[in-house]
C-alpha positions in Angstrom: 110.4 122.6 89.9 113.4 119.6 89.9 116.3 121.5 88.0 119.4 118.0 87.9 118.3 114.4 86.5 118.9 113.6 90.1 116.5 116.2 91.7 113.9 114.7 89.2 114.3 110.5 90.0 113.7 111.8 94.0 110.5 113.4 92.9 109.4 110.0 91.2 111.0 107.9 94.0 109.1 110.1 96.1 105.5 109.7 94.8 105.9 105.4 94.3 107.1 105.6 98.0 103.8 107.9 99.1 101.5 105.5 96.6 103.1 102.5 98.2 102.9 103.8 102.1 99.6 105.3 101.8 97.8 101.4 100.3 99.3 99.6 103.2 99.0 102.9 105.9 95.3 102.0 104.7 95.2 97.8 105.0 96.6 97.6 108.2 94.6 99.7 110.2 91.0 98.4 108.2 92.2 95.3 109.6 92.5 96.4 112.7 89.2 97.3 112.3 87.5 94.4 110.9 89.0 92.8 114.7 88.3 95.5 117.0 84.2 94.9 114.9 83.8 91.1 115.3 85.1 91.7 119.1 82.9 94.9 120.1 80.1 93.0 118.2 80.7 90.3 121.0 81.2 86.9 118.2 84.1 85.1 119.7 84.5 82.9 116.3 84.0 86.0 114.0 86.8 87.8 115.7 89.1 84.3 116.4 88.7 84.2 112.3 89.9 88.0 111.4 92.4 87.4 114.7 94.6 85.3 111.9 93.8 86.9 109.8 96.0 89.7 110.7 98.4 88.4 112.9 99.1 86.8 109.1 99.0 89.9 106.6 100.8 92.1 109.6 103.5 89.1 109.6 104.0 89.4 106.0 104.7 93.0 106.1 107.3 92.9 108.8 109.0 89.8 106.2 108.1 93.2 103.3 109.3 96.2 105.2 106.2 98.0 105.6 106.6 96.7 109.7 109.3 96.3 112.0 109.4 93.3 113.8 108.1 94.9 117.1 105.1 97.1 115.8 103.6 94.0 113.9 103.7 91.8 117.8 102.9 94.7 119.5 99.7 95.3 117.3 98.7 91.5 117.9 98.9 91.6 121.3 97.2 93.2 121.7 94.7 92.2 119.5 94.8 88.5 121.1 94.2 89.8 124.2 91.3 92.0 123.6 89.9 89.3 121.8 90.5 86.4 124.8 88.8 88.9 127.3 86.1 88.0 124.9 86.6 84.2 124.6 86.7 84.7 128.8 82.8 86.5 129.1 
């Protein structure tokens, strides 16, 4: 158990950050999962809609400091590549 005020504050901060990070981590996984499910169901229109949402949300997370710019760009790029393959097939 913490014995100093500063240590108690750090514990409170850690709990808040853990909850926040868990929420965003789950949200990111669900966004990507929605696009992949649309791709696996061979629905081009649904995949494009899900990709638009993924692009918007992932870049919004960059501005909030949740993801780095390159990470979001990489994730969106890979999803976009998969959707394009589906559209060509």
